N, C-alpha and C positions, 0 to 999 in steps of 0.2 A: 138651092144648096144641096150638095152631094150628101149621101147617107152618112159618110164619115166627114168630120170637119177637116177641111183641106188646109194644112198648116204650112206656112213659110217660116223657115228657121234661119235667123240671123246669127252668125257665129258658128257655122256648121263645120268647122275644121275638125276632121276625124282624129287629129292628134291632140285636141284640147282635153284637159283632164276631166273636169266636172261634166261636161256634156257627154263625153264618151262613157263615163262611169254611170251616168244616170239617165239623161234625156234620150239618147239614141236607143239604148235597149228598151226603155219604157215606150217609146214611140213604135218600135218594131212590134211590140206585143200588144199595143193598145187596140181595144175593140172599138174605140170612139174617134180616134184621130189618125189621119193619114199624113205622113210626111211627104208633102207634094213638091215643095221647092226648098232649095238650100241656097245660102248666100255666104260667101267669104270675100275677102278683098282681092284675092288673086285667082286667075283663071285655072291654074293648076290645082289648087286646093278645092275650089268650087267643083271642078270636074271630078276630082277624086271623091268628094263627098256625095255627089249625085250617084256615082257608080256604086260606092260602098253602101250607102244608105238606101238605095233604090228609089230616089226621088225622080220625078218626071222632069223637073226644071232646075237649072243651076244659074245663079246670078252672081255678079261681082259688084253690082250697085244695089244697095238695099232699097233705094227709092223706086227703082224699076220693079223690084220684087213686090213691095207692098202695094204697088199700083196694079198688079196683075189681077185680072178677073178670075184666074184659076186659084186664087188664094182667099180663103175665108178669114183666117186668123194668123197671127204672127207670134212667134216666140223670140224673145231677145235674150240671148245667152252670150254676151260679150263682156269685155272688161267694163267695170263700173263707169269710168269716165265717158264711155260711149253709149251708155244707156239712154241718156236724155235725147240725143239727136235721132237715134234709130227708133226709139219708142214714139217720139213726137211724130215722126214721118208716118209710122203705121197708123196712129190715131187719125191724123189728118187725111189719110187715105180711106178712112172709114172701117179699118180692120179692128177686130177684137185682138187684145194684146195680153200675152203672158210674159212679164219681164222678171228676170231673176232679181233677188234681193242683193244689195240695196236698190231701191227704185231709181234714185238719182245720186249724184255726187254730193249734193247738198239738199237740205230741206226745201229750199226755194225751188229747185228743179223738180222735186217730187210733187210739191203743191201745184206747180204749173201743169204737170202731166195729168194729175188727178182732175184738175178743173177742166182741162181740154177733153179728157175722156168723158166726163159728165156732159159737157156741152155737145159732144158728138154722139152720145148715146150708145157707146160701145161697151162691151163687157170687158172687164179687166181681171187679171190675176197677178199677184206678186209672189215670188218664190219663198214664202215663209212656210216651209213644208211641215214644220212642227204641228201646225193647225189641222193637218190631215193625217197625222200619225195615229193609227188605231189605238196604240197604248195610251197616248195622251188624251185622245177623245174619250176613252173609257175612264181614265183618271178624272177628267173633268166631270163626266156624268156622275161618278161616284160621289164627288164632293158636292155637286149641285143637288143630289138627292139625299144628302145627309148621312152618307155611309160612315164618315168619321166625325160627324157632328160639327159644331162650330170650329172653324179653322182658327187656331191660336198663333201659329208661327210656321214659317216655311223657309227653305234654303235651296238654292241651286248652285252648282259649280260645274265648270267644264275646263279642263286643262288640256289644251290641244298642242300637238307638236309644232314648234316654230323654229326651224333651223336657223342657226346663226351664220351659216355659210351656204351660199346658193349662187348659181350662175347669174351674170349681169342681167340676162333677159327676165329673171324672176325677182329682181330687187325693186321693181317699180312700186310695189306696195309699201315701201318704207316711207313714202311721201304722204303725210296725213291729209294733204289737200285733195288727193285723188279719190278719197271716199271709200277705199277698200282696205280695211285693217281690222284687227281684232275687236275694237270698239264697235264698229258698224256691223261686221259680218258675224264672227263667233258670238260675241256678246249680244248682238242684235237678235240672233236666232234663239239663244238661250233665254234671254230676258223676255222675249216675246212668248216663248213656250210657257214660262212661269205665269205671265200675265194672262195668257189664254186659259190656263188651268185654274188659277185661284183668283183672278181679277186684278184690276189696275192698282198701281201705287197712288197714294194721295200726297206723300212727301218723301223725299230722299235726301241722304247725305252720301256723297260719292268721292272716290279717289280714282283718277285715271292717270296712269304713269307709264313712262317708257323706261323699263329696267335695262334693256339691252340697247344702248344708244348707238351702236355701230354693228354692221354686218360685214362679213368678208365676201367679196365677189370671187367665187372659187376659180373662175376662168381668168380674170384679170389680176387676181391676187391683191386687189385694192380694198381697203376698208372704206365703207361708205356710211355717212351719217343717217340715222333713223329718227324721224319725227313722229311716226305712227306709234300709238300706245300699244303696249303688250300686256298690261295688267289693268283690269277694271274691277273695282269693288263698289257695290251698291248696297246700302242698308237703308231701311225706311219702314214705312207703315202703308198697308194697303187700305183702299177705300172701305173694306169690310171691318177694319180695325186690327187685323192680324199684323204681326211684325214679319219682315222679310229681309233676306240678304242674298246677294249674288256675288260670286267671284268667278271671273272668266279670265284666262291667261293663255298666252302662247309661251310654252316652256321648251327649253332646248332638248330635253331627253325624256322619253318614257311618259308622255302625257297620260293622265289618268282617266280620260273619258268624261262622261256626263253622269250627273246624279242630281235628282230633285227629290226633296223630302218635304212632306206636308204633314204637320202635326195638328190633330184636332182634339176636341174635348172627349171624343169617343173612340179615337184610334189614330193610326198613322198610315200614310201611303208613301211608297218609295218607287221611283222610276229610275232605272240605270241603263247605260249603254256604253259601248266601247269607244264611241267617237263623239257624237253630239246629239242634240235633241231632234234635229231636222233630218238626219241621215236616215236612209231607208231600212236600217236594221230594225227588227222588232224589239223595242225597248222592253226590258223585263219590268213587270209591275208586281210589287209585293205589298201586303197589307197586314196590319194588326188591328183587330177590332176588340177593344176592351181586353187586350192581351199584350204581353211583352215579347211575343214571338211572331216574327214576320212569316207569312206564308205566300207562296206564288199564286197569282191570280191569272187564270187563262183569259185571253182577250176574246170577247164575243165576236162572232162572225159578222154581226151587223155593222161593225166599224171597218170591215175589210170589203172594199168595193171592186177589187181586182179579181179576175178569174183565178182558179186554183193553180194554173200553170204559169201565172205571171211571175217574172223574175223577182226574186227577193233581193235584199241589199239595197244599194243606192237607187236603183230604178223604181223601187216600190212606192215611196211617198210621192215621187214625181209622177208616177202613173196615177195615183189617187188625185193629184192636182189636175192632170189632163182630163180625167173622168168628170170632175166638177166643172172644169172649163167648158167642155163640150155640152154638158147639161145647161150651163148658164147661157150659152149661145143659142141652144135650141129652144129653151123655155123662157128665158129672161129672168129666171130665179137664180140668183148668184149666191152660193153658199161658200164661196172662196174667201181667202184673204185677198182683198182687192187693193187698188191703188189708194183708196181712202184709209184702209188698214195700214198701209205703208207710210202714209203721211203722219198718222198718229204715232207710229213708232219712231220715225225720223225726229219728230218734235220731242219725244221723250228722251232720245239720245242727246238732243241739244240741252235738255235740262240736266242730264247727267254730266255733260261737259261743263256746263255753267256752275254746277255745284262744286265740281272738282277745282275749277279755276278760281272760284271765289272763296272756297273753304267754308261755304255756308250750307245749311240745310235749305232745300228748295221745295216749294209747293209744286205739285204736278197738276198742270191744267187739264 
């Protein structure tokens, strides 16, 4: 294997929003991973990606790319409905795989991918970047070491901008069956961040609703029906005995960003950000210890694994992910959120849906 992990990237269109904001700049600056091959569905965009991103190879068939001996590992950064087929092909080819969250369109798809990866003995990563955020890693350490004493209650909320008018090419997420909506994506990231920091829920009572039942297609001027939820409320109890609540929503105007508050017997911890828990901004962490005044806490360098000149913002946490991904491939010691982590979260989202649909409090397996 080469000194750097040789990565093949499925979904390398340079005009894609998330990959261009995060993955591509992270890979350019990565000391551990080399973007060796790119794959899109069209020769023109594949060639453009190879030239723009400096890759050695360009493919239009992901099966050909994952079979290449020049590729050690694969990143799957495409629309959620395509995660299953592309990720399965990479695993079957014996490649290590980093797939963005959600892992699959359904829990069944995620379970199949995780089982196949275990059978093939490949390293996996799923894009739950909150788990490599320096701020949240620090917050978790403070709680685990008793900085605020026994956790009594906690709350997280995230209000993200969700336009009610958008071009027809961007209305596909209105269909709940495609697996990419505020319940799975925005809520998935935020509730995973809370569970990572304070521990898992033991029971929940939930409401999942679609408040904006139609969107305007700005180019066709047609109103289209929306089945994807845009407001998710979860309340319940943690395995530790603490009470917890979460509210995640897509709102039309001036979304308020992310906030997580943990109240303990000896103090309070607060993490805030302008967008969400998993984005690469350095979340602000504040604390009060036997005091009613919050003070800012600097984030220790031990949670920052990127070089000083590594780009901040959205590339940062993705870069942290690629660092651990390379370490897992080289050593077999995987400290990442893996496909098994993803399956656990998919199952929890199913419990949230079921609680909302039945109007009952649910035990969390």
